[in-house]
C-alpha angles and dihedrals in degrees: 000000000000110000131196123192116202110200110202102184105128094216117019091177086072095043127101103171104033091043091052092048091050092049091051092048092048090052093047095046110032089168093057118107109232119199109193100192094200088061101037091047110015089160093046093253110127130202091232097191090051093049092047092046092052091051094045091056094052130090095191123038117196121190117202120183146133113262102244117192090339095306146061115309114259096258094052092045089052089048091051092048094050102036103037094062131151111278093029108045097020141002126040113354093014112173101197100063112127097012119125124245124201117182118206125177146158131226129205093212121074123258090260089069090063104047097099088233125127110293094024126108096237143303107293090219090060092048092055096042092111093068096070088049092053089049093048094051090050096044090243121153099239110215094187134246132297122191146175117219132204103029100129118168091221094111102035092127088067108085093207092051091049090050090051091050091049091049090051090048092051091048091050091045090055089056091046091048090051090050093049091047090052091050092047094048 
């Protein structure tokens, strides 16, 4: 099963957790196409035909990104707006129909912030409710979200904190790898 991973972090050079997850995934799946948007379009200008071609060739599409202000980061949202257009992602001649979509993301806030209970921000499942709608419009088989909470970059100058974040990222990546292997089997 041909797999493409679209990494939506806007600046992986400043990332601890998403960069670690991507490294682990690249090691586990050397045949996987990885599109690091901050490298393919550092100025936010995408090669739309190249992005669409990479997606059209895939059977499984994995999104990996940090959850910024309860949504996709700006670069990934711009990519989605410009790449998932009518005639390619949906509508007549759509090329994504029948492909699988797995959404993976990280949050800076702890899990308690996303319970929907009193004192929390909201229920995480409500915040990601747009992803199944995107999949439905595009005819994608939505495999649901996976996420890692509480990996804020606030203390990245502290070597011990960075090591803890990397350990959490590797642990999460192992679960994500297992999920992808199951999907690809």
